[in-house]
Phi, psi and omega in degrees: 000134178248151180240144177286116180080182180218161176283157174292168178300151177302140173255314177270128184242008178287173182256342188239004184076177180210156177275088184231004178292155177228149178235142174241110182292150182293338183271005177282133181300155178301153177285328180224139168236122180277161180301331181277003179094351177290156180226162175221132178243129179277101179281316170209125179273158177305320181288346176269350183241025183056031178078010183283320186202152170232131183231133186223142171262119184252124176241122179286155172285190180293312181279159181290137176207167177138162184279146173284188184302132178201177175213165177238141179274331190245353184227145169269158181229144185228138180233128175232115184282124179269318181202157179077198183237134178231132174276127182242132175262120185263015181098342179240319184204162173278129178235149180273126177249142178233180183312128180094348179280149185225140176231125174253133179234109179288168177308132181087350182285129179285134182201169175193169177206149178214138179205169178199194177060026179064026174302151180234147174210156167270135180235125180224154180232138175222129353295170185275090177283176182279065183290340183301318178298321178299307181300315184292320179295316178296320180294332182291339182073012182302131177288139178228142172291167178303319180293316178297318180295319178297317179294318179300312180296318179298315180299328181260018173057040175251121181237109188272147177256000000 
């Protein structure tokens, strides 16, 4: 029997498995609350997954917010809408996404998203870079000079159009 493609090399080499799963209960408060009422919950950080993936539950505030068109050079980004309506930019046009819709953006793919009305989505990055500093710095409202902001965006692999 042949299979299309192959799995990556083994990472775990033990014989019996290990108790290493983690659960994040729904009643744990968000890790970040933005001034606009939006929240972000760290479901799994890149440093918790050996840099393989970062997964976040993103809840928009009442008013519309979100980044315009941009791309990343080193990470893919994934959006899965849990509830409400989210506007997704697929590199060509803004499309309306609803519960159950999914958008995959490979490295270099132009994308953006905007939502409000407390819509929720899963947002993930692969590999799992240190996005928490990015989210936390933006949530802090810290003022940055143009030069500081450009360095911050470059460090976090955000390239704006």
